ZAKE-112945 format. One record per residue (C-alpha): residue number from 0; x, y, z. Coordinates in Angstrom, 1 decimal. Layout:
+------+--------+--------+--------+
: resi :      X :      Y :      Z :
+------+--------+--------+--------+
:  NUM :      X :      Y :      Z :
...
+------+--------+--------+--------+
# end
This chain:
+------+--------+--------+--------+
: resi :      X :      Y :      Z :
+------+--------+--------+--------+
:    0 :    2.3 :   85.0 :   99.5 :
:    1 :   -0.6 :   82.9 :   98.1 :
:    2 :    0.4 :   80.5 :   95.4 :
:    3 :   -2.1 :   78.5 :   93.2 :
:    4 :   -0.6 :   75.3 :   91.8 :
:    5 :   -2.2 :   73.8 :   88.7 :
:    6 :   -1.9 :   70.6 :   86.8 :
:    7 :   -3.8 :   70.8 :   83.6 :
:    8 :   -4.7 :   67.7 :   81.6 :
:    9 :   -6.6 :   67.5 :   78.2 :
:   10 :   -9.9 :   67.2 :   80.0 :
:   11 :   -9.1 :   67.8 :   83.6 :
:   12 :   -7.6 :   70.4 :   86.0 :
:   13 :   -6.2 :   69.8 :   89.5 :
:   14 :   -5.4 :   72.6 :   91.8 :
:   15 :   -4.0 :   73.4 :   95.3 :
:   16 :   -3.9 :   76.9 :   96.9 :
:   17 :   -1.0 :   77.4 :   99.3 :
:   18 :   -0.3 :   80.1 :  101.9 :
:   19 :    3.5 :   80.2 :  101.6 :
:   20 :    4.0 :   81.8 :  105.0 :
:   21 :    3.7 :   78.3 :  106.6 :
:   22 :    3.1 :   76.2 :  103.4 :
:   23 :   -0.4 :   75.3 :  104.4 :
:   24 :   -3.0 :   74.1 :  101.9 :
:   25 :   -5.9 :   76.5 :  102.0 :
:   26 :   -8.0 :   74.7 :   99.4 :
:   27 :   -7.7 :   72.0 :   96.7 :
:   28 :   -9.8 :   70.4 :   94.1 :
:   29 :  -10.2 :   69.2 :   90.5 :
:   30 :  -12.3 :   69.9 :   87.4 :
:   31 :  -13.1 :   66.7 :   85.4 :
:   32 :  -14.7 :   66.1 :   82.1 :
:   33 :  -13.8 :   69.5 :   80.6 :
:   34 :  -15.5 :   69.9 :   77.2 :
:   35 :  -18.7 :   68.2 :   78.3 :
:   36 :  -22.1 :   69.5 :   79.5 :
:   37 :  -21.7 :   67.4 :   82.7 :
:   38 :  -18.3 :   68.6 :   84.0 :
:   39 :  -17.6 :   68.0 :   87.6 :
:   40 :  -15.9 :   70.4 :   90.0 :
:   41 :  -14.8 :   69.1 :   93.3 :
:   42 :  -13.6 :   71.7 :   95.9 :
:   43 :  -12.2 :   70.9 :   99.4 :
:   44 :  -11.2 :   73.1 :  102.2 :
:   45 :   -9.3 :   71.4 :  105.1 :
:   46 :  -11.7 :   70.7 :  108.0 :
:   47 :  -14.8 :   71.3 :  105.9 :
:   48 :  -17.1 :   69.0 :  103.8 :
:   49 :  -16.3 :   68.5 :  100.2 :
:   50 :  -18.2 :   70.7 :   97.7 :
:   51 :  -19.2 :   69.1 :   94.4 :
:   52 :  -20.8 :   70.9 :   91.4 :
:   53 :  -21.9 :   69.5 :   88.0 :
:   54 :  -22.3 :   71.9 :   85.1 :
:   55 :  -21.2 :   72.6 :   81.6 :
:   56 :  -17.5 :   73.5 :   81.2 :
:   57 :  -16.5 :   73.5 :   77.6 :
:   58 :  -12.9 :   74.7 :   77.9 :
:   59 :  -10.0 :   75.4 :   80.2 :
:   60 :  -10.7 :   79.1 :   80.4 :
:   61 :  -14.1 :   78.4 :   81.9 :
:   62 :  -12.5 :   75.7 :   84.1 :
:   63 :  -10.1 :   78.2 :   85.7 :
:   64 :  -12.9 :   80.7 :   86.1 :
:   65 :  -14.9 :   78.1 :   88.0 :
:   66 :  -11.9 :   77.3 :   90.2 :
:   67 :  -11.6 :   81.1 :   90.9 :
:   68 :  -15.3 :   81.2 :   91.8 :
:   69 :  -14.9 :   78.3 :   94.2 :
:   70 :  -11.9 :   80.0 :   95.9 :
:   71 :  -13.8 :   83.2 :   96.6 :
:   72 :  -17.2 :   81.7 :   97.1 :
:   73 :  -19.1 :   83.3 :  100.2 :
:   74 :  -19.8 :   80.0 :  101.8 :
:   75 :  -16.9 :   77.6 :  100.9 :
:   76 :  -14.2 :   80.0 :   99.6 :
:   77 :  -11.0 :   80.9 :  101.4 :
:   78 :  -10.2 :   84.3 :   99.9 :
:   79 :  -12.2 :   87.5 :   99.7 :
:   80 :  -10.8 :   88.5 :   96.4 :
:   81 :   -9.1 :   86.5 :   93.6 :
:   82 :   -6.5 :   89.3 :   93.5 :
:   83 :   -5.1 :   87.8 :   96.7 :
:   84 :   -3.5 :   85.1 :   94.6 :
:   85 :    0.1 :   86.3 :   94.1 :
:   86 :    1.3 :   83.7 :   91.7 :
:   87 :    0.4 :   80.5 :   89.8 :
:   88 :    2.7 :   77.5 :   89.4 :
:   89 :    2.1 :   74.9 :   86.7 :
:   90 :    3.3 :   71.3 :   86.3 :
:   91 :    4.7 :   70.8 :   82.7 :
:   92 :    5.8 :   67.2 :   81.8 :
:   93 :    8.4 :   67.9 :   79.2 :
:   94 :   11.1 :   70.6 :   79.2 :
:   95 :   13.4 :   68.9 :   76.7 :
:   96 :   17.0 :   70.1 :   76.9 :
:   97 :   16.0 :   73.7 :   77.0 :
:   98 :   14.7 :   73.9 :   80.6 :
:   99 :   17.1 :   72.6 :   83.3 :
:  100 :   15.2 :   74.3 :   86.1 :
:  101 :   11.9 :   76.0 :   86.8 :
:  102 :   11.2 :   79.4 :   85.1 :
:  103 :    8.7 :   82.2 :   85.0 :
:  104 :    6.3 :   82.2 :   82.1 :
:  105 :    7.3 :   84.6 :   79.3 :
:  106 :    6.4 :   84.6 :   75.6 :
:  107 :    9.8 :   83.0 :   74.9 :
:  108 :    9.1 :   80.2 :   77.4 :
:  109 :    5.6 :   79.5 :   75.9 :
:  110 :    7.2 :   79.3 :   72.4 :
:  111 :    9.7 :   76.7 :   73.7 :
:  112 :    7.0 :   74.7 :   75.4 :
:  113 :    5.1 :   74.6 :   72.1 :
:  114 :    8.2 :   73.4 :   70.3 :
:  115 :    8.2 :   70.4 :   72.7 :
:  116 :    4.7 :   69.3 :   71.8 :
:  117 :    6.1 :   66.4 :   69.7 :
:  118 :    8.0 :   65.0 :   72.7 :
:  119 :    4.9 :   65.0 :   74.9 :
:  120 :    1.8 :   65.2 :   72.7 :
:  121 :   -0.6 :   64.1 :   75.4 :
:  122 :    0.7 :   66.4 :   78.1 :
:  123 :    2.4 :   69.6 :   77.0 :
:  124 :   -0.5 :   70.9 :   74.9 :
:  125 :   -2.8 :   70.5 :   77.8 :
:  126 :   -0.4 :   72.3 :   80.1 :
:  127 :   -0.3 :   75.1 :   77.7 :
:  128 :   -4.1 :   75.4 :   77.8 :
:  129 :   -3.8 :   75.7 :   81.5 :
:  130 :   -1.3 :   78.6 :   81.2 :
:  131 :   -3.3 :   80.5 :   78.7 :
:  132 :   -6.5 :   79.9 :   80.7 :
:  133 :   -4.8 :   81.5 :   83.7 :
:  134 :   -3.7 :   84.5 :   81.5 :
:  135 :   -7.4 :   85.0 :   80.5 :
:  136 :   -8.7 :   84.9 :   84.0 :
:  137 :   -5.7 :   86.4 :   86.0 :
:  138 :   -3.9 :   88.5 :   83.5 :
:  139 :   -1.7 :   90.4 :   85.9 :
:  140 :   -0.6 :   87.4 :   88.0 :
:  141 :    2.9 :   86.0 :   87.4 :
:  142 :    3.1 :   82.3 :   86.4 :
:  143 :    5.9 :   79.8 :   86.7 :
:  144 :    6.4 :   76.4 :   85.1 :
:  145 :    8.1 :   73.4 :   86.8 :
:  146 :    9.2 :   70.6 :   84.5 :
:  147 :    9.1 :   66.9 :   85.3 :
:  148 :   12.2 :   66.4 :   83.1 :
:  149 :   14.3 :   69.3 :   84.6 :
:  150 :   15.7 :   67.4 :   87.6 :
:  151 :   17.2 :   64.8 :   85.2 :
:  152 :   19.1 :   67.3 :   83.1 :
:  153 :   22.2 :   66.6 :   85.2 :
:  154 :   22.6 :   63.1 :   83.7 :
:  155 :   25.9 :   62.6 :   81.9 :
:  156 :   25.9 :   61.7 :   78.2 :
:  157 :   26.8 :   58.1 :   79.1 :
:  158 :   23.4 :   57.8 :   80.8 :
:  159 :   21.1 :   59.9 :   78.5 :
:  160 :   22.3 :   59.0 :   75.0 :
:  161 :   21.0 :   55.9 :   73.2 :
:  162 :   23.4 :   53.7 :   71.1 :
:  163 :   21.7 :   54.6 :   67.8 :
:  164 :   22.9 :   56.8 :   65.0 :
:  165 :   23.7 :   60.2 :   66.5 :
:  166 :   22.0 :   62.0 :   63.7 :
:  167 :   18.7 :   61.0 :   65.4 :
:  168 :   19.8 :   62.9 :   68.5 :
:  169 :   21.0 :   65.9 :   66.6 :
:  170 :   17.9 :   66.2 :   64.4 :
:  171 :   15.2 :   65.0 :   66.7 :
:  172 :   16.7 :   65.1 :   70.2 :
:  173 :   16.0 :   61.4 :   70.7 :
:  174 :   17.6 :   60.7 :   74.1 :
:  175 :   16.7 :   59.7 :   77.7 :
:  176 :   14.9 :   62.5 :   79.5 :
:  177 :   13.3 :   60.8 :   82.4 :
:  178 :   10.1 :   61.8 :   84.2 :
:  179 :    8.7 :   62.1 :   87.8 :
:  180 :   11.6 :   64.5 :   88.3 :
:  181 :    9.6 :   66.8 :   90.6 :
:  182 :    8.8 :   63.8 :   92.8 :
:  183 :   12.4 :   62.5 :   92.9 :
:  184 :   13.7 :   65.9 :   93.7 :
:  185 :   11.2 :   66.5 :   96.5 :
:  186 :   11.8 :   63.1 :   98.2 :
:  187 :   15.6 :   63.3 :   97.9 :
:  188 :   15.5 :   66.6 :   99.9 :
:  189 :   13.1 :   65.1 :  102.5 :
:  190 :   15.2 :   61.9 :  102.8 :
:  191 :   18.3 :   63.9 :  103.5 :
:  192 :   16.5 :   65.7 :  106.3 :
:  193 :   15.3 :   62.5 :  107.9 :
:  194 :   18.8 :   61.0 :  107.7 :
:  195 :   20.3 :   64.2 :  109.1 :
:  196 :   23.0 :   64.3 :  106.5 :
:  197 :   23.9 :   66.8 :  103.8 :
:  198 :   22.2 :   65.8 :  100.5 :
:  199 :   25.6 :   66.4 :   98.7 :
:  200 :   27.1 :   63.5 :  100.7 :
:  201 :   24.5 :   60.9 :   99.9 :
:  202 :   24.2 :   58.2 :   97.2 :
:  203 :   20.5 :   57.6 :   97.0 :
:  204 :   18.1 :   55.5 :   94.9 :
:  205 :   14.6 :   56.9 :   94.7 :
:  206 :   11.8 :   54.6 :   93.8 :
:  207 :    8.6 :   56.4 :   92.6 :
:  208 :    6.2 :   53.5 :   92.4 :
:  209 :    2.6 :   54.2 :   91.4 :
:  210 :    0.6 :   53.2 :   88.4 :
:  211 :    3.5 :   54.8 :   86.5 :
:  212 :    6.8 :   54.0 :   88.0 :
:  213 :   10.4 :   55.1 :   87.8 :
:  214 :   13.7 :   54.7 :   89.7 :
:  215 :   16.4 :   57.3 :   89.8 :
:  216 :   20.0 :   57.2 :   90.9 :
:  217 :   20.8 :   60.5 :   92.8 :
:  218 :   24.3 :   61.3 :   93.7 :
:  219 :   25.1 :   64.5 :   95.6 :
:  220 :   21.6 :   65.7 :   95.1 :
:  221 :   21.8 :   65.3 :   91.3 :
:  222 :   20.1 :   62.8 :   89.0 :
:  223 :   22.8 :   60.7 :   87.3 :
:  224 :   20.5 :   58.1 :   85.8 :
:  225 :   16.8 :   57.2 :   85.6 :
:  226 :   14.7 :   54.4 :   84.3 :
:  227 :   12.2 :   56.2 :   82.1 :
:  228 :   13.6 :   57.4 :   78.7 :
:  229 :   12.4 :   59.4 :   75.7 :
:  230 :    8.9 :   58.6 :   76.9 :
:  231 :    7.5 :   57.2 :   80.2 :
:  232 :    7.2 :   53.7 :   78.5 :
:  233 :   10.8 :   52.7 :   79.2 :
:  234 :   12.1 :   51.2 :   82.4 :
:  235 :   10.1 :   49.4 :   85.1 :
:  236 :    7.1 :   47.1 :   84.5 :
:  237 :    4.2 :   49.3 :   85.5 :
:  238 :    0.4 :   49.2 :   85.9 :
:  239 :   -0.4 :   49.1 :   82.2 :
:  240 :    3.0 :   49.8 :   80.6 :
:  241 :    5.4 :   47.1 :   79.5 :
:  242 :    8.6 :   48.9 :   80.5 :
:  243 :   11.9 :   47.5 :   79.0 :
:  244 :   11.6 :   45.0 :   76.2 :
:  245 :   13.4 :   43.9 :   73.1 :
:  246 :   12.8 :   46.6 :   70.4 :
:  247 :   12.4 :   43.9 :   67.8 :
:  248 :    9.2 :   42.8 :   69.5 :
:  249 :    7.5 :   45.8 :   68.0 :
:  250 :    8.0 :   45.1 :   64.2 :
:  251 :    7.7 :   41.3 :   64.9 :
:  252 :    4.3 :   41.8 :   66.6 :
:  253 :    3.0 :   44.3 :   64.1 :
:  254 :    3.8 :   41.8 :   61.3 :
:  255 :    2.4 :   38.7 :   63.0 :
:  256 :   -0.8 :   40.3 :   64.4 :
:  257 :   -1.2 :   42.8 :   61.6 :
:  258 :   -1.2 :   45.7 :   64.0 :
:  259 :   -0.9 :   49.4 :   63.1 :
:  260 :    1.6 :   51.7 :   64.8 :
:  261 :   -1.2 :   53.2 :   66.9 :
:  262 :   -2.4 :   49.8 :   68.0 :
:  263 :    1.0 :   48.5 :   69.1 :
:  264 :    1.6 :   51.8 :   70.9 :
:  265 :   -1.7 :   51.3 :   72.7 :
:  266 :   -0.8 :   47.7 :   73.5 :
:  267 :    2.5 :   48.7 :   75.2 :
:  268 :    1.2 :   51.7 :   77.0 :
:  269 :   -2.4 :   50.6 :   78.0 :
:  270 :   -2.6 :   46.9 :   77.9 :
:  271 :    0.7 :   45.6 :   79.2 :
:  272 :    2.4 :   45.5 :   82.6 :
:  273 :    0.6 :   44.2 :   85.7 :
:  274 :   -2.7 :   44.2 :   83.8 :
:  275 :   -1.4 :   41.9 :   81.1 :
:  276 :    0.4 :   39.4 :   83.3 :
:  277 :   -2.2 :   39.1 :   86.0 :
:  278 :   -5.2 :   39.3 :   83.7 :
:  279 :   -7.0 :   41.0 :   86.6 :
:  280 :   -6.0 :   44.6 :   87.2 :
:  281 :   -3.3 :   47.3 :   87.0 :
:  282 :   -4.0 :   48.1 :   90.7 :
:  283 :   -1.4 :   46.6 :   93.1 :
:  284 :   -4.0 :   46.4 :   95.8 :
:  285 :   -6.1 :   44.1 :   93.7 :
:  286 :   -3.1 :   42.1 :   92.7 :
:  287 :   -2.1 :   41.5 :   96.3 :
:  288 :   -5.6 :   40.5 :   97.2 :
:  289 :   -5.7 :   38.0 :   94.3 :
:  290 :   -2.3 :   36.6 :   95.4 :
:  291 :   -3.7 :   36.0 :   98.9 :
:  292 :   -6.5 :   34.0 :   97.3 :
:  293 :   -4.0 :   31.8 :   95.5 :
:  294 :   -4.1 :   33.3 :   92.0 :
:  295 :   -0.9 :   32.2 :   90.3 :
:  296 :   -1.0 :   34.9 :   87.6 :
:  297 :   -1.3 :   37.6 :   90.2 :
:  298 :    1.7 :   36.1 :   92.0 :
:  299 :    3.7 :   36.0 :   88.8 :
:  300 :    2.8 :   39.6 :   88.0 :
:  301 :    4.0 :   40.7 :   91.5 :
:  302 :    7.2 :   38.7 :   91.3 :
:  303 :    8.0 :   40.1 :   87.8 :
:  304 :    7.3 :   43.6 :   89.1 :
:  305 :    9.5 :   43.4 :   92.2 :
:  306 :   12.2 :   41.5 :   90.3 :
:  307 :   12.6 :   44.3 :   87.8 :
:  308 :   12.8 :   46.8 :   90.6 :
:  309 :   15.6 :   44.9 :   92.2 :
:  310 :   17.5 :   44.8 :   88.9 :
:  311 :   17.4 :   48.6 :   88.6 :
:  312 :   18.3 :   49.2 :   92.2 :
:  313 :   21.3 :   46.8 :   91.7 :
:  314 :   22.3 :   48.5 :   88.5 :
:  315 :   22.2 :   52.0 :   90.0 :
:  316 :   24.1 :   50.9 :   93.1 :
:  317 :   26.8 :   49.8 :   90.6 :
:  318 :   26.5 :   53.0 :   88.6 :
:  319 :   27.2 :   55.1 :   91.7 :
:  320 :   29.7 :   52.6 :   93.1 :
:  321 :   27.6 :   52.2 :   96.2 :
:  322 :   24.4 :   53.4 :   97.8 :
:  323 :   23.6 :   54.9 :  101.2 :
:  324 :   19.8 :   55.1 :  101.0 :
:  325 :   16.9 :   53.6 :   99.1 :
:  326 :   13.7 :   55.6 :   99.2 :
:  327 :   10.2 :   54.4 :   98.4 :
:  328 :    7.5 :   56.9 :   97.4 :
:  329 :    4.2 :   57.4 :   95.5 :
:  330 :    1.0 :   55.5 :   95.8 :
:  331 :    2.4 :   51.9 :   95.8 :
:  332 :    5.8 :   52.7 :   97.2 :
:  333 :    4.3 :   54.5 :  100.2 :
:  334 :    1.4 :   52.1 :  100.9 :
:  335 :    2.5 :   48.6 :  100.0 :
:  336 :    4.5 :   47.0 :  102.8 :
:  337 :    4.4 :   43.7 :  100.8 :
:  338 :    6.2 :   45.3 :   97.8 :
:  339 :    8.8 :   47.0 :  100.0 :
:  340 :    9.5 :   43.7 :  101.8 :
:  341 :    9.8 :   41.7 :   98.6 :
:  342 :   12.2 :   44.2 :   97.0 :
:  343 :   14.4 :   44.5 :  100.0 :
:  344 :   14.5 :   40.7 :  100.6 :
:  345 :   16.6 :   40.5 :   97.4 :
:  346 :   19.0 :   43.3 :   98.4 :
:  347 :   20.8 :   41.7 :  101.3 :
:  348 :   24.0 :   41.6 :   99.2 :
:  349 :   24.0 :   45.4 :   99.6 :
:  350 :   23.6 :   45.1 :  103.4 :
:  351 :   19.9 :   46.0 :  103.4 :
:  352 :   18.1 :   44.9 :  106.5 :
:  353 :   14.4 :   45.8 :  106.7 :
:  354 :   12.8 :   46.3 :  110.1 :
:  355 :    9.6 :   44.2 :  109.8 :
:  356 :    7.7 :   46.3 :  112.4 :
:  357 :    8.7 :   49.6 :  111.0 :
:  358 :    7.9 :   48.5 :  107.5 :
:  359 :    4.4 :   47.5 :  108.6 :
:  360 :    3.6 :   50.8 :  110.3 :
:  361 :    1.1 :   53.0 :  108.5 :
:  362 :    2.1 :   56.6 :  108.7 :
:  363 :    1.9 :   59.7 :  106.5 :
:  364 :    5.3 :   61.0 :  107.7 :
:  365 :    8.7 :   60.4 :  106.2 :
:  366 :   10.5 :   57.6 :  108.1 :
:  367 :   13.3 :   55.1 :  108.2 :
:  368 :   12.1 :   51.5 :  107.9 :
:  369 :   15.5 :   49.7 :  108.0 :
:  370 :   17.2 :   48.3 :  111.1 :
:  371 :   19.8 :   50.1 :  113.0 :
:  372 :   22.4 :   47.7 :  111.7 :
:  373 :   21.4 :   48.0 :  108.0 :
:  374 :   24.4 :   49.2 :  105.9 :
:  375 :   21.9 :   50.9 :  103.5 :
:  376 :   19.1 :   53.0 :  105.1 :
:  377 :   15.6 :   52.3 :  103.6 :
:  378 :   13.0 :   55.1 :  103.9 :
:  379 :    9.4 :   55.8 :  103.0 :
:  380 :    8.9 :   59.4 :  102.0 :
:  381 :    5.4 :   60.6 :  101.0 :
:  382 :    5.8 :   62.7 :   97.8 :
:  383 :    4.4 :   66.1 :   97.4 :
:  384 :    5.0 :   67.4 :   93.9 :
:  385 :    2.5 :   70.3 :   94.4 :
:  386 :    4.5 :   71.7 :   97.4 :
:  387 :    7.7 :   71.7 :   95.4 :
:  388 :    6.0 :   73.5 :   92.5 :
:  389 :    4.6 :   76.0 :   95.0 :
:  390 :    8.1 :   76.5 :   96.5 :
:  391 :    9.8 :   77.0 :   93.1 :
:  392 :    7.1 :   79.4 :   92.1 :
:  393 :    7.4 :   81.4 :   95.3 :
:  394 :   11.2 :   81.6 :   95.0 :
:  395 :   11.1 :   82.7 :   91.3 :
:  396 :    8.4 :   85.4 :   91.9 :
:  397 :   10.3 :   86.7 :   95.0 :
:  398 :   13.6 :   86.8 :   93.1 :
:  399 :   11.9 :   88.7 :   90.3 :
:  400 :   10.3 :   91.3 :   92.7 :
:  401 :   13.7 :   91.9 :   94.3 :
:  402 :   15.4 :   92.8 :   91.0 :
+------+--------+--------+--------+
# end
């Protein structure tokens, strides 16, 4: 079965084409600047030079058509006919309380996704454009949706409810949803394989650390708490997001600085975090470089960042009454040995012992980086959300065809 995985943004579209017989990537790419006369299509086939095309792409329907053309192109395509694509899987950020697992696209599913636009106004409408664009180009191909929030639907009420008037939950579904669920799900499965233990027997803390970052407590393979909340703003200090802060800061700042709601929202999401404290960048690589050059603000930003990570790890170890494994994943988590060392240095009370040599190794494979004597195993597991989407899509379509 050939499965095309798509992640549609408001002006972009990323894709990967899988052959599910061995889960190999046949082709991948992205469409950028959708809606402009200088849109960019980048297409890559493993082992071949990247193909780049600049042209007018005014909507997602045209973007999907251009992707299909790339896939079947005589010189750089990988399929002879677009009908060889058996299914399309989509990433959808918000599934609310309705979707606790991945589902095939139906009219009812599309209606429910539209109802969730208010909870993810920057993401869900764009994902819907991706779904309808595929319908226009590949009308007979089944589609599936995989939700970032679905993995966290196993959280108990004690973890997902906020201590505010319950009428706000009943009327508006204001609660903790969590995000990066597809990544946390994937790496927890992979970590269990590396450890050689059943996932159901492991208490794990998964740290998805990129420009956006979240930590999840996973017990018996299920999310029991996670750092992001109603939106991705809550939780850890991030590249440009503030993470946790006193809610009173919002009205206080609005009053003192005469800010609008939109302006304070922009401040907390786009002008805070590493960028605000360092005054340099939201990129951890640039922060570390500045630290090495003696920049005190960069050092402070790094120290605040890792301190908040340790606080969440400690809290989740308490929430689960213990922890067997800590997993680092995503761009920063996978690539910054400095960050991993700084975080683990403050976790010796849990029995964490990092192996300096293993931590410094650069590898694209999942691996243990703690010592043999460490009471808590520490791992680096490269995330692969697209593969999990492809797997869920394959499973759903196969189950449907067997009915």
